[in-house]
C-alpha positions, -999 to +999 in steps of 0.1 A: -011-128-480-014-101-453-052-106-448-046-144-446-021-139-417-046-114-400-073-138-405-054-168-389-043-146-359-079-136-354-091-173-357-063-184-332-072-156-308-108-165-310-102-203-303-079-193-273-107-171-260-133-198-264-110-224-247-101-199-218-139-192-214-149-229-215-122-239-190-133-212-167-170-224-169-157-258-161-139-246-130-170-226-119-191-258-125-167-280-106-167-256-077-206-254-079-208-291-075-184-291-046-204-265-029-237-284-034-221-315-018-208-295+010-243-280+016-258-315+016-229-329+037-238-303+066-274-319+067-261-353+065-236-348+093-265-333+113-284-363+110-253-383+117-249-365+151-287-367+160-286-405+158-269-412+193-293-388+209-322-408+195-307-441+203-302-429+239-339-420+241-350-453+228-327-472+250-344-459+280-376-475+271-367-505+250-337-522+269-344-555+255-341-542+219-304-541+222-295-556+189-316-533+170-299-504+187-265-518+182-271-522+146-280-484+144-249-474+162-229-498+140-244-480+109-236-446+125-199-457+137-168-443+118-150-412+115-174-390+094-148-363+087-123-387+073-147-401+048-147-394+010-179-383-004-188-418-017-182-433+016-205-406+032-232-413+008-229-451+015-227-446+052-260-425+052-276-450+031-270-475+058-281-450+084-315-448+064-321-486+072-310-481+107-335-452+112-362-475+099-354-502+127-358-473+152-390-466+139-404-503+143-390-503+179-405-470+187-441-483+173-439-510+200-436-483+229-464-459+229-449-443+262-417-436+241-436-418+214-451-396+241-417-387+256-409-350+252-373-354+246-379-381+220-406-359+203-382-332+200-354-353+187-378-370+163-389-334+149-353-324+144-347-356+126-378-351+103-367-315+096-332-328+088-345-354+065-365-328+045-333-306+043-312-336+030-339-342+004-338-306-009-300-307-007-298-339-028-321-321-055-299-291-056-268-312-059-282-334-086-294-303-105-258-289-103-241-323-112-265-326-142-256-293-155-219-298-150-221-333-169-241-318-196-212-293-202-186-322-200-205-345-226-218-318-251-199-307-282-179-286-284-173-281-247-165-318-245-134-312-264-123-287-237-133-309-210-112-338-224-081-314-229-082-306-191-095-339-178-128-327-164-148-357-160-186-365-152-196-361-116-217-388-098-253-381-092-265-388-056-290-417-064-308-441-041-291-475-047-316-501-036-352-505-039-360-503-001-345-469-001-366-457-028-395-457-004-400-428+018-382-428+051-408-427+077-395-408+108-427-406+126-424-425+159 
């Protein structure tokens, strides 16, 4: 009888240690996902802030392309800081399309492509796009790791006990976005 009580206490302690350890790893994973999104968000914000400068450069050469440029600004408008992560992803998806339209306008103006200011802005945008791609890869890797833990047994039991849910991957929504964004002007 005495050994049965000791065995039961040891079993309860082991279960409690497992639950605490698994809970802590979920917290660590959640924080890693948030950190990865924040890193990606820095680059998305940098691109967000670069767009008005590029549009200003293009406007000087392509005054009659006002509608295209207005569409770019419309895609960029909104309070970036007040958006939630899903809204930021959607807004930047729209911005990808807008950047493509600037690309088309710039192709029509060789003197714009030779402008020093425009070349520098284009270079910054290209670098930012590369940073965003790398940050997306990292974010999705961290999310995958977290989601595996949420869904795999026995950690899925702890996840459901403490309401840890799968996180969303940063995926490309439409077929036109699956193509590489060409930022060469």
